[in-house]
Structure formats: C-alpha cells, structure tokens
C-alpha positions in Angstrom: 7.9 7.3 8.5 9.9 4.3 9.5 7.3 2.8 11.9 3.9 2.2 10.4 1.1 1.0 12.6 -2.6 0.4 11.9 -5.7 -1.7 11.8 -5.7 -4.4 9.1 -8.1 -4.8 6.2 -7.7 -8.2 4.5 -7.9 -8.8 0.8 -7.3 -12.0 -1.3 -5.3 -12.8 -4.4 -5.4 -11.0 -7.8 -6.8 -7.7 -6.7 -6.8 -5.6 -9.8 -5.9 -1.9 -10.1 -9.4 -1.4 -11.5 -10.7 -2.0 -8.0 -8.5 0.7 -6.6 -9.0 3.2 -9.4 -12.1 2.5 -11.4 -11.8 3.8 -14.9 -15.3 5.1 -15.1 -14.8 7.3 -12.0 -11.5 9.0 -13.0 -13.2 12.4 -13.2 -15.6 11.8 -10.2 -15.3 14.2 -7.2 -13.2 12.7 -4.4 -16.2 12.2 -2.1 -17.8 10.0 -4.7 -14.6 8.3 -5.8 -13.5 7.3 -2.3 -16.7 5.2 -2.0 -15.7 3.2 -5.0 -12.1 2.4 -4.0 -11.8 -1.4 -3.2 -15.6 -1.6 -3.2 -15.3 -5.4 -3.6 -14.9 -5.4 0.2 -18.4 -4.4 1.3 -17.3 -2.5 4.4 -14.0 -1.0 3.3 -15.2 2.1 1.4 -17.4 3.1 4.3 -15.3 2.2 7.3 -11.7 2.7 6.2 -9.8 5.3 8.3 -6.5 7.1 7.8 -3.7 5.0 9.3 -5.4 1.7 8.4 -3.2 -0.9 6.5 -3.9 -3.5 3.9 -2.8 -7.2 4.0 -3.3 -9.1 0.8 -2.5 -12.3 -0.9 -0.7 -12.8 -4.2 -0.6 -10.5 -7.2 -1.9 -7.3 -5.5 -2.2 -4.5 -8.1 -2.3 -6.7 -11.2 -3.9 -5.4 -14.3 -3.5 -2.0 -16.0 -0.7 0.4 -15.1 -2.9 2.9 -13.2 -0.8 5.3 -11.2 -4.1 6.3 -9.6 -4.3 2.9 -7.8 -1.6 3.5 -5.2 -2.3 7.3 -5.3 -5.9 6.7 -4.3 -4.8 4.4 -1.4 -2.3 7.0 -0.2 -5.0 9.7 -0.5 -7.3 7.6 1.7 -4.5 7.6 4.3 -3.7 3.9 4.1 -0.3 3.4 5.9 1.0 0.6 3.7 0.1 -2.5 1.8 1.7 -5.8 2.7 1.1 -8.7 0.3 2.5 -12.1 -0.7 3.4 -10.5 -4.1 2.6 -7.5 -6.3 2.0 -6.7 -9.9 5.2 -5.2 -11.1 3.9 -1.9 -12.4 1.8 -1.3 -9.3 4.9 -1.9 -7.1 7.0 0.6 -9.2 4.2 3.2 -9.0 4.0 2.8 -5.3 7.7 3.5 -4.8 7.5 6.5 -7.2 4.6 7.9 -5.2 6.2 7.2 -1.8 3.5 4.8 -0.8 5.0 1.9 1.2 4.2 -1.5 -0.4 6.2 -4.6 0.7 6.3 -8.3 -0.1 6.0 -10.3 3.1 5.7 -14.1 2.7 3.1 -15.6 5.0 1.4 -12.2 5.8 -2.0 -13.2 4.5 -2.1 -16.2 6.9 -0.6 -14.3 9.9 -3.2 -11.6 10.1 -7.0 -11.4 10.5 -9.1 -8.5 9.6 -9.1 -5.9 12.4 -5.7 -7.1 13.9 -3.2 -4.3 14.7 -0.1 -4.4 12.5 3.2 -2.8 13.0 5.8 -2.4 10.2 9.4 -1.2 10.6 9.9 0.0 7.1 13.7 0.0 6.9 14.1 -3.6 8.2 10.8 -4.9 6.9 10.0 -6.5 10.2 6.2 -7.0 10.5 4.5 -7.6 13.8 1.0 -8.7 14.5 0.4 -6.8 17.7 -2.9 -8.7 18.3 -1.4 -12.2 18.2 2.3 -11.4 18.9 3.5 -13.1 15.7 6.5 -11.6 13.9 7.3 -11.9 10.2 10.2 -10.8 8.1 9.2 -9.0 4.9 11.5 -8.4 1.9 13.5 -5.2 2.5 13.4 -2.4 0.0 16.6 -1.2 -1.5 18.4 1.8 -0.1 17.4 3.7 -3.3 13.7 2.8 -2.9 13.7 3.8 0.8 15.4 7.1 -0.1 12.7 7.8 -2.8 10.0 7.1 -0.2 11.7 9.2 2.4 12.0 12.1 -0.1 8.3 12.0 -0.9 8.5 10.2 -4.2 10.4 10.2 -7.4 9.6 13.7 -8.5 11.0 15.4 -5.3 14.0 13.0 -5.6 14.7 14.1 -9.1 14.2 17.8 -8.3 16.7 17.5 -5.5 19.2 15.9 -7.8 18.8 18.6 -10.4 19.5 21.3 -7.8 22.8 19.7 -7.1 23.9 20.0 -10.8 
C-alpha cells in the first residue's frame, strides 16, 4: 500500500465531482457507469486500466459532496490522485474511503500523460520514473494514513468499538 506506481492520466483545473459520478447515472449498471466516469477526457473511459494514476491541476473534486466520486475512481482501480489542490469534501471522502489523494505542488507541470509515476504514500515523495524528476507532496497525517491502511473510516471505527 505504501508504494503506488502507475501510468499517468492528466487532467486540468476545476474537475467537478459530477464528472466522476454523474448524477443521471447513479443507478446505471457498472459496465455502463464506468464509461461515463471522467468522460471529459475522450480516451480515459475506454483506456483506463487498474493501477493507473491521475495527475491534476487545482481544485480537483470541486462541486457537490458526492462520495461516489472517489468511490468510482477506486472501483476503476485508480492507484491515487495527485493534484495541486482538492475540493475539501472530495478530499475528506477520499480519506474516509481509503483512496489515496495527495496535494503535490508542481505535479501538473512535472508529468505528461503516459509517464510512469511512483508515490511513496507515507513520505509523499513523488517520482516521475520517465523523466527522473522528484517532487515532495504534502504528507498526510498519521491519523489519515491509519484510516487508509485500515481500509477506510468504517473499518477504523469498527476496530475502535471492539476495543471498548
């Protein structure tokens, strides 16, 4: 879990949760829904593979508080999202669902689509294995890392309740 490695998909600024979890498709079967996730990138819905990663600009996950947004990315098998910044609720939902999302200044300029990215989750060290460039992301708190390692907020709370 601590080392995440994958092929980069690039997205810009202000990518709304509606693009990750379209409201009109909430009840659609998975095979249909997965072709709508991040459809604003013409190749992404058809070529994304488990283990791929997303690099984005500012304000990734802005918009409505759709828990389905990070849940859908996790279900696709996306390894992580690295962005210049996140919408607050999207970021909280990501941690709660054990889906790694980290702020990394300069990441959108340091990667091109198709590059190989490696993230050391605990230290937030980000490497572009294609170009050799290394960046330092913002580390997650110990509590956030523990929630992610436990599989999310629900398994974390269940484990705490067992100790009472």
